[in-house]
C-alpha positions in Angstrom: 0.0 0.0 0.0 2.8 2.3 0.9 4.4 1.7 -2.7 1.2 2.4 -4.3 1.0 5.9 -2.5 4.7 6.6 -3.4 4.1 5.9 -7.1 0.9 8.0 -7.1 2.6 11.1 -5.6 5.5 10.6 -8.1 3.2 10.6 -10.9 1.1 13.6 -9.5 4.4 15.7 -9.0 5.6 15.0 -12.5 2.3 16.2 -14.0 2.4 19.3 -11.8 5.9 20.1 -12.9 4.9 19.6 -16.6 2.1 22.1 -16.1 4.2 24.6 -14.5 6.7 24.5 -17.2 4.0 25.1 -19.9 2.5 27.9 -17.9 6.0 29.5 -17.7 6.7 29.1 -21.5 3.2 30.6 -22.3 4.0 33.5 -19.9 7.3 34.2 -21.8 5.6 33.9 -25.0 3.0 36.6 -24.0 5.7 39.0 -22.7 7.4 38.7 -26.2 4.2 39.5 -27.9 3.7 42.6 -25.5 7.2 43.8 -26.6 5.9 43.8 -30.1 2.9 45.9 -29.2 5.1 48.3 -27.5 7.5 48.6 -30.3 4.6 49.1 -32.7 3.0 51.9 -30.6 6.3 53.7 -30.5 6.8 53.3 -34.4 3.5 54.5 -35.8 5.1 57.4 -37.7 5.8 57.1 -41.5 3.6 57.2 -44.5 3.1 53.6 -45.2 -0.5 52.3 -44.6 0.7 48.8 -43.7 4.0 47.2 -42.6 5.5 44.3 -40.9 8.7 43.8 -38.8 10.4 41.1 -37.1 12.0 41.7 -33.7 15.1 39.4 -33.1 17.2 39.2 -30.0 20.1 36.9 -29.4 19.6 35.2 -32.6 16.0 34.3 -31.7 12.8 35.5 -33.2 10.9 37.5 -30.4 8.0 38.8 -32.2 6.4 39.6 -35.6 4.5 42.9 -35.6 2.0 43.9 -38.3 0.6 47.5 -38.3 -2.2 48.4 -40.5 -3.4 52.1 -40.5 -7.1 52.2 -40.8 -9.7 54.9 -41.1 -9.6 56.8 -37.7 -7.1 54.3 -36.1 -4.7 51.6 -36.3 -4.8 47.7 -36.1 -1.7 46.2 -34.4 -1.1 42.4 -34.5 1.8 41.0 -32.6 2.8 37.5 -32.4 5.4 36.5 -29.7 7.5 33.5 -29.8 9.3 31.3 -27.4 10.6 27.8 -28.0 7.8 26.2 -30.0 5.0 28.5 -28.5 3.4 31.5 -30.2 0.8 33.9 -28.8 -1.0 36.5 -30.9 -2.2 39.9 -29.6 -4.5 42.0 -31.8 -5.0 45.5 -30.6 -7.3 48.2 -32.2 -6.7 51.8 -31.2 -8.5 54.9 -32.3 -6.8 57.8 -33.6 -8.2 59.9 -30.7 -6.8 57.6 -28.0 -3.4 57.5 -29.8 -3.3 61.3 -29.9 -4.4 61.4 -26.3 -1.8 59.0 -25.1 1.0 60.8 -27.0 1.8 58.1 -29.6 0.8 60.3 -32.6 0.3 63.9 -33.4 -3.0 65.2 -34.6 -3.2 64.6 -38.6 -0.5 62.0 -38.6 -2.7 59.0 -39.3 -4.6 60.4 -42.1 -1.5 61.2 -44.4 -0.3 57.8 -45.5 0.0 55.8 -48.8 -0.2 51.9 -49.6 3.2 52.3 -51.3 6.1 50.0 -50.0 
């Protein structure tokens, strides 16, 4: 009976460790996706309507960021990567809130072109 409880506790502790590791990996992936969002918010200037950038650090892909300037706002899509995990955040911000928060100046989002 004692051996049964020993193996049961060993099995339970192993599954708990695996779950903790997965949770940690997902959290790191989410942090990388947030880095992409913050990068996008600080780089909204320019005349392109859409653009995409890859954020790379220490020879590892951290995030892929896509920015699309829409009528009266922007759409930011950031996919964070860590090991074999990826998490995508899609953020919609109106021009008014971007101006209010200081990310762009009034009139900046209306002046852009689709040319690369």
